N, C-alpha and C positions, 0 to 999 in steps of 0.2 A: 205479780211474778208468775211466769208460765210454769207448767209442770214439765218435768223431764220426760223424755221418751222412755217407755218401759221396754226393755229387751230381755229376751230369754238367753241367759249366758250359755246354755248348752247349744243353742242354735248358733250363737256367735262363734263359739269354739269350733263347732263342726264346719261352719262356713270358712273360717280361717284355715282349718286343716285341709279343706277341699282346694282352697286357693294355692296352698303350698304344694299339694300333690299335683295339681295341674301344672304348676311351674316346673316341678321336677320331671313330670312326664314329657313336657315339651322339650326340655333339655336332653332327656334320654332319646327322644325321637330324633332330634338333630344329631346326636352323637352316634347312635347305634342303628337308626332306621334306614338302612341302605338295602336296596334290592340285590338279589343275586347277580343280576347283570352288571350292576355298578361295581360290585366287588370283583367280578371276573374281569371287567375292563381295567380296573386299577391294577389287578394282578398281572395282566398282560402288559400294561404299560411299564410296570416295575421290572418285569422280566426282560422287556426289550431294552430298557436303560441298562440293566445289569449286563446283558449280552454285549451292548455297545462298549461299555466300560471294560469288560473282559477282553474284547477284541482289540482295544486300544492300549492295553497294558503291555509294557515292555518286559521282555524276558531279561533276567539278570544273570 
C-alpha cells in the first residue's frame, strides 16, 4: 500500500483563500472596472435617449 501525500494544511488553506480572492477580484473587475471614457460615453448615450423620449412625449 502506498503512502498518502503529506500536505501542509496552512498552505492548502491559504491557496484556497487566494483562489477565492482571485475569483472575487475578477468579478469586481468585470463589474466596476470601467474607464472614465466608457462611463462618459454611456452617460452621453443615456442622455441622448432621454432627450429623444422627452421630445416625443405628448403634452396632456
